[in-house]
Structures are given as C-alpha cells and as structure tokens.
C-alpha positions as a printed NumPy array, in Angstrom:
array([[ -63.625,   30.21 ,   41.86 ],
       [ -64.635,   26.459,   41.785],
       [ -63.489,   26.382,   38.206],
       [ -60.143,   27.892,   39.081],
       [ -59.71 ,   25.277,   41.859],
       [ -60.422,   22.499,   39.452],
       [ -57.898,   23.819,   36.919],
       [ -55.193,   24.203,   39.585],
       [ -55.92 ,   20.718,   40.895],
       [ -55.581,   19.318,   37.332],
       [ -52.247,   21.102,   36.859],
       [ -50.895,   19.789,   40.11 ],
       [ -52.026,   16.228,   39.222],
       [ -50.333,   16.429,   35.797],
       [ -47.065,   17.651,   37.299],
       [ -47.147,   15.011,   39.987],
       [ -47.873,   12.287,   37.4  ],
       [ -45.054,   13.422,   35.193],
       [ -42.632,   13.49 ,   38.116],
       [ -43.635,    9.944,   39.146],
       [ -43.262,    8.662,   35.497],
       [ -39.739,   10.117,   35.142],
       [ -38.713,    8.567,   38.437],
       [ -40.052,    5.19 ,   37.26 ],
       [ -38.086,    5.4  ,   33.996],
       [ -34.963,    6.494,   35.913],
       [ -35.259,    3.558,   38.374],
       [ -35.891,    1.176,   35.436],
       [ -32.765,    2.378,   33.698],
       [ -30.717,    1.998,   36.833],
       [ -32.216,   -1.481,   37.313],
       [ -31.362,   -2.438,   33.708],
       [ -27.829,   -1.062,   34.144],
       [ -27.398,   -3.049,   37.357],
       [ -28.906,   -6.176,   35.772],
       [ -26.592,   -5.937,   32.745],
       [ -23.418,   -5.29 ,   34.842],
       [ -21.635,   -8.362,   36.226],
       [ -18.724,   -9.072,   38.554],
       [ -17.317,  -12.617,   38.465],
       [ -14.119,  -14.511,   39.266],
       [ -12.546,  -16.551,   36.442],
       [  -9.06 ,  -17.981,   35.769],
       [  -7.724,  -16.435,   39.032],
       [  -8.89 ,  -12.955,   38.138],
       [ -11.782,  -10.681,   39.016],
       [ -13.704,   -9.49 ,   35.983],
       [ -16.149,   -6.632,   35.667],
       [ -18.209,   -6.24 ,   32.439],
       [ -21.559,   -5.459,   30.91 ],
       [ -23.762,   -7.336,   28.431],
       [ -26.514,   -6.471,   25.935],
       [ -30.153,   -6.375,   26.932],
       [ -31.898,   -9.723,   26.906],
       [ -33.893,   -8.662,   23.859],
       [ -30.639,   -7.938,   21.893],
       [ -28.486,  -10.626,   23.371],
       [ -28.209,  -12.443,   20.063],
       [ -27.227,  -11.156,   16.636],
       [ -28.988,  -12.001,   13.377],
       [ -25.658,  -12.294,   11.532],
       [ -22.234,  -13.34 ,   12.647],
       [ -18.989,  -12.87 ,   10.83 ],
       [ -17.338,  -16.308,   10.426],
       [ -13.802,  -14.945,   10.894],
       [ -14.359,  -12.901,   14.033],
       [ -14.33 ,  -13.967,   17.709],
       [ -17.433,  -13.101,   19.745],
       [ -17.27 ,  -12.756,   23.538],
       [ -20.428,  -13.758,   25.463],
       [ -21.597,  -14.522,   29.021],
       [ -23.392,  -17.6  ,   30.237],
       [ -23.446,  -19.729,   33.496],
       [ -21.148,  -17.285,   35.253],
       [ -18.426,  -17.593,   32.651],
       [ -17.112,  -15.321,   29.834],
       [ -16.673,  -17.402,   26.702],
       [ -15.327,  -16.664,   23.213],
       [ -16.494,  -18.348,   20.026],
       [ -15.522,  -17.815,   16.417],
       [ -18.494,  -16.851,   14.266],
       [ -21.259,  -17.227,   16.909],
       [ -22.5  ,  -17.127,   20.468],
       [ -25.011,  -18.774,   22.742],
       [ -25.461,  -16.335,   25.583],
       [ -25.479,  -12.564,   26.333],
       [ -22.928,  -10.717,   24.184],
       [ -20.552,   -8.496,   26.046],
       [ -21.203,   -4.748,   25.401],
       [ -19.429,   -1.854,   27.152],
       [ -16.283,   -1.49 ,   29.245],
       [ -14.431,   -4.568,   30.408],
       [ -11.882,   -4.758,   33.213],
       [ -10.028,   -7.665,   34.88 ],
       [  -7.867,   -7.579,   38.065],
       [  -5.179,   -9.739,   39.626],
       [  -5.551,  -11.132,   43.117],
       [  -3.601,   -8.155,   44.45 ],
       [  -6.304,   -5.887,   42.882],
       [  -3.772,   -4.7  ,   40.289],
       [  -5.355,   -3.907,   36.85 ],
       [  -4.652,   -6.726,   34.407],
       [  -6.713,   -5.882,   31.317],
       [  -8.943,   -3.064,   30.113],
       [ -10.902,   -2.441,   26.986],
       [ -14.245,   -1.993,   25.252],
       [ -16.785,   -4.424,   23.655],
       [ -19.434,   -3.591,   21.147],
       [ -21.92 ,   -6.392,   20.492],
       [ -19.452,   -9.031,   21.49 ],
       [ -16.53 ,   -7.687,   19.43 ],
       [ -13.415,   -5.957,   20.706],
       [ -13.294,   -2.216,   19.851],
       [ -10.765,    0.581,   20.315],
       [  -7.609,    0.454,   22.436],
       [  -6.954,   -2.566,   24.726],
       [  -4.225,   -2.471,   27.353],
       [  -2.56 ,   -5.235,   29.396],
       [  -0.43 ,   -5.05 ,   32.52 ],
       [   1.606,   -7.551,   34.591],
       [   0.889,   -8.139,   38.338],
       [   3.276,   -5.29 ,   39.225],
       [   1.343,   -2.74 ,   37.135],
       [   3.87 ,   -2.528,   34.311],
       [   2.381,   -2.141,   30.793],
       [   3.241,   -5.152,   28.682],
       [   0.979,   -4.969,   25.651],
       [  -1.258,   -2.561,   23.769],
       [  -3.677,   -3.419,   20.929],
       [  -5.984,   -1.565,   18.583],
       [  -9.225,   -3.097,   17.397],
       [ -11.995,   -2.175,   14.978],
       [ -15.135,   -4.364,   14.87 ],
       [ -13.338,   -7.434,   16.125],
       [ -10.294,   -7.037,   13.818],
       [  -6.816,   -5.873,   14.831],
       [  -5.788,   -2.773,   12.855],
       [  -2.956,   -0.303,   13.041],
       [   0.061,   -0.511,   15.346],
       [   0.263,   -3.065,   18.207],
       [   2.982,   -2.51 ,   20.775],
       [   4.795,   -5.055,   23.028],
       [   6.857,   -3.74 ,   25.955],
       [   9.83 ,   -5.183,   27.927],
       [   9.921,   -5.432,   31.667],
       [  11.517,   -1.976,   31.683],
       [   8.665,   -0.391,   29.781],
       [  10.559,   -0.146,   26.454],
       [   8.934,   -1.148,   23.166],
       [  10.693,   -4.31 ,   22.009],
       [   8.341,   -5.436,   19.269],
       [   5.865,   -3.682,   16.966],
       [   3.203,   -5.345,   14.911],
       [   1.452,   -3.314,   12.165],
       [  -1.766,   -4.544,   10.53 ],
       [  -2.584,   -2.818,    7.246],
       [  -5.027,   -4.457,    4.872],
       [  -3.81 ,   -7.98 ,    4.002],
       [  -0.264,   -7.179,    5.17 ],
       [   1.234,   -7.74 ,    8.585],
       [   4.63 ,   -6.24 ,    9.414],
       [   6.55 ,   -7.407,   12.557],
       [   9.541,   -5.369,   13.715],
       [  11.555,   -6.815,   16.567],
       [  14.995,   -5.349,   17.227],
       [  17.088,   -6.147,   14.054],
       [  14.548,   -8.386,   12.396],
       [  11.675,   -7.281,   10.152],
       [   9.045,   -9.732,    8.888],
       [   6.517,   -8.818,    6.184],
       [   3.626,  -11.246,    5.793],
       [   0.881,  -11.429,    3.16 ],
       [  -1.536,  -14.338,    2.308],
       [   1.135,  -16.236,    0.447],
       [   4.509,  -14.521,    0.873],
       [   6.745,  -14.116,    3.95 ],
       [   9.806,  -11.755,    3.612],
       [  12.274,  -11.777,    6.452],
       [  15.105,   -9.161,    6.649],
       [  17.901,   -9.297,    9.289],
       [  20.281,   -6.349,    9.841],
       [  23.053,   -5.662,   12.418],
       [  23.05 ,   -2.822,   14.933],
       [  24.286,   -0.398,   12.27 ],
       [  21.612,   -1.268,    9.776],
       [  23.848,   -3.319,    7.471],
       [  22.033,   -6.123,    5.706],
       [  22.796,   -9.592,    7.132],
       [  20.263,  -11.767,    5.248],
       [  17.045,  -11.578,    3.4  ],
       [  14.849,  -14.673,    2.742],
       [  11.595,  -14.989,    0.784],
       [   8.986,  -17.75 ,    1.218],
       [   5.998,  -18.423,   -0.915],
       [   3.454,  -21.04 ,    0.24 ],
       [   5.973,  -22.072,    2.914],
       [   8.689,  -22.785,    0.336],
       [  11.84 ,  -20.813,   -0.563],
       [  11.012,  -18.786,   -3.636],
       [  12.848,  -15.974,   -5.313],
       [  16.182,  -14.34 ,   -4.583],
       [  17.776,  -15.133,   -1.181],
       [  20.573,  -12.977,    0.201],
       [  23.103,  -13.87 ,    2.936],
       [  26.422,  -12.382,    4.033],
       [  29.352,  -14.78 ,    4.208],
       [  32.469,  -14.798,    6.457],
       [  34.302,  -12.491,    3.999],
       [  31.579,   -9.882,    4.467],
       [  30.338,  -10.418,    0.927],
       [  26.652,  -10.76 ,   -0.03 ],
       [  25.877,  -14.126,   -1.632],
       [  22.723,  -14.387,   -3.73 ],
       [  20.914,  -17.632,   -4.542],
       [  17.734,  -18.14 ,   -6.45 ],
       [  15.002,  -20.674,   -5.538],
       [  11.864,  -21.608,   -7.413],
       [   9.143,  -23.441,   -5.419],
       [  11.7  ,  -24.727,   -2.95 ],
       [  14.262,  -25.889,   -5.568],
       [  17.629,  -24.203,   -6.026],
       [  18.096,  -22.676,   -9.468],
       [  21.643,  -23.285,  -10.803],
       [  23.598,  -20.252,  -11.774],
       [  24.127,  -19.461,  -15.44 ],
       [  27.742,  -19.694,  -16.589],
       [  28.687,  -16.386,  -18.121],
       [  30.953,  -16.639,  -21.149],
       [  33.513,  -13.85 ,  -21.573],
       [  33.238,  -11.943,  -24.721],
       [  36.442,  -11.442,  -26.703],
       [  37.573,   -7.882,  -26.566],
       [  37.347,   -5.891,  -29.779],
       [  40.687,   -5.056,  -31.374],
       [  40.855,   -1.377,  -31.892],
       [  42.797,    0.198,  -34.678],
       [  46.003,    1.866,  -33.718],
       [  46.834,    5.363,  -34.662],
       [  48.936,    4.313,  -37.592],
       [  46.14 ,    2.183,  -39.059],
       [  43.564,    4.895,  -38.841],
       [  42.761,    6.645,  -42.132],
       [  42.316,   10.342,  -42.426],
       [  39.186,   11.772,  -43.992],
       [  41.01 ,   12.54 ,  -47.254],
       [  42.359,    9.014,  -47.498],
       [  38.878,    7.587,  -46.927],
       [  37.349,    9.784,  -49.666],
       [  40.212,    8.861,  -52.039],
       [  39.546,    5.196,  -51.461],
       [  35.84 ,    5.679,  -52.13 ],
       [  36.651,    7.69 ,  -55.316],
       [  38.912,    4.905,  -56.65 ],
       [  36.268,    2.334,  -56.   ],
       [  33.681,    4.396,  -57.809],
       [  35.996,    4.877,  -60.885],
       [  36.638,    1.179,  -60.983],
       [  32.904,    0.462,  -60.88 ],
       [  32.236,    2.919,  -63.685],
       [  34.952,    1.33 ,  -65.921],
       [  33.55 ,   -2.11 ,  -65.216],
       [  30.043,   -1.072,  -66.125],
       [  31.309,    0.688,  -69.281],
       [  33.162,   -2.455,  -70.478],
       [  30.115,   -4.596,  -69.683],
       [  27.85 ,   -2.227,  -71.701],
       [  30.277,   -2.111,  -74.717],
       [  30.514,   -5.899,  -74.763],
       [  26.656,   -6.065,  -74.741],
       [  26.445,   -3.591,  -77.649],
       [  29.049,   -5.551,  -79.647],
       [  27.091,   -8.775,  -79.189],
       [  23.899,   -7.112,  -80.37 ],
       [  25.655,   -5.69 ,  -83.473],
       [  27.018,   -9.115,  -84.453],
       [  23.575,  -10.63 ,  -84.101],
       [  22.059,   -7.994,  -86.402],
       [  24.852,   -8.549,  -89.019],
       [  24.227,  -12.329,  -88.968],
       [  20.479,  -11.898,  -89.507],
       [  20.834,   -9.538,  -92.571],
       [  22.008,  -12.163,  -95.238],
       [  19.098,  -14.389,  -94.245],
       [  16.611,  -11.584,  -94.753],
       [  18.095,  -10.624,  -98.102],
       [  17.763,  -14.191,  -99.527],
       [  14.142,  -14.4  ,  -98.36 ],
       [  13.336,  -11.086, -100.163],
       [  14.871,  -12.436, -103.457],
       [  12.771,  -15.538, -103.252],
       [   9.621,  -13.508, -102.799],
       [  10.439,  -11.359, -105.856],
       [  10.825,  -14.416, -108.091]])
C-alpha cells in the first residue's frame, strides 16, 4: 500500500505540474498578444493595430520598391524599402472622431495584404483595394457619394487600366493610350504617348462627325503622303474584241510569215556557200597542175 500511495502521489503531482505549465503558456500568449496590440490616436483618428514580436521586428531583406509600415514612438510610419521599428502584422483598423470606421485591412510583416476598405465619416464606402505582398493587384474600385462605382483601376503585370465613365486609359512602362467615347460607345478620340511624347496614329472626330487621323513620331507630326491618281485602263469595246477564231488566224499568219522568212534566209545562206565553193575550185585545180609538173 505505501507503494500505491507513492505512485498515486506522483501521478497527481505530474497532472498538477502539467496544468500549471499550460496555464503559464496561456498567460504568456495573452501577455504577448496584449503587448503586441496597440491603440493610439494619430492624424485625428483612433488606430488599432498589432506588430511583430520584438525578436522578429526587423526583416533581413527589404524590397526597395515596396512600402513598409512600422511603429515607433507612438506613431505609425511608412518607409519605402526599409523600417526602423516594429513592423505592423495583423488586422488594422482606424476610426473617425464619431467612432465611424474609416479604414480596415491586414498587414503581413509590414506589407499590406488582401482586401482594404475605406469609408467616409458617414459610413459610405468610397474605396476598395486589393493587395498582395505590398503590391496592388487586380481590380480597385472607387465609389461615388451614392455608392456607385465611378472609376475602376485594374493592375495586371506591367499594365494598368483606368476606366472612368467614357474614358479608358491603358498604361505600360513607356506607352499611355487614352480612348474617349460618348454615351453610346462611339469613338471620339484616341491618343498615344510614348515616353511622354505623341507617337503613332492619333484619332479625333471633327465637327462634321468624321474621324481625322494624324501620325506623330517622337512628338513630331509626320506629313501626309500625297497620293497620285492612277490613270484608268482603257478597256477594249465589244467591236474591238477578237473572237477565238480570229486570234488563232492571226497567230497562224504570223507563223507562216516567220517560216517563209526563215526559208528565204536559209536559201540565201546556201547560195553564198555554193558560190564560195565554186570560187575555190579553180585555185585548187591550178595548184594540182603545178604539183604534177
């Protein structure tokens, strides 16, 4: 029985120790969460946010083209390509003085992530963004005071497309293409810029509702080429057209004439050869007589 009592006492001690350890970890986690959560007032708004642990408050590498949000001296700051405080990490909310929600989103290691939403002091949605690792991607929506989408910005790779009512702007690193239409979708104008200079074909509708095209090259107007009119070909009338039999007859006459011409030429050549042979015969006969003597 003493042995059983010792075993039971050991079990109870182990269970009690495990319970105490779990409670300590839980309290520590709550303490860390409380310590990493902040509530401050900045720029006339109340802000609630979380930051990374002190051990991970700085990154080893920063992307030079991205904006990092960090906290120091009771202020949330933003720096391109770096930080010098605790990076924001987790949900972020800001409120107006009337406690109306102003901004809501998520941070991951100082970079914006996911969907961000913005409201005016009356609680009307005015803007919605999509982020991925600190870079805007996909469709961004801008709303009017009536809650209607009045502008859409789409980020896709190196292209940015802006659609606002009847105007569409397509941007790349070097080229900006702007297209304007009326309410029915009819083209009003189209302009193309390259390196901030007019370049390529430009289209505009004049007062007569006609599309006028002009060409620019590196900001300089290219003069139009003068088109020369080609003289129309004179077609044969019905009386001048030859029938198939008449064409064949004409070809036959030409062939007969060509044969006669060749025959005469050949006979003249044979005659000249004959005369040459006759002229050479007396000379040969005299030479033979001399040899005999």
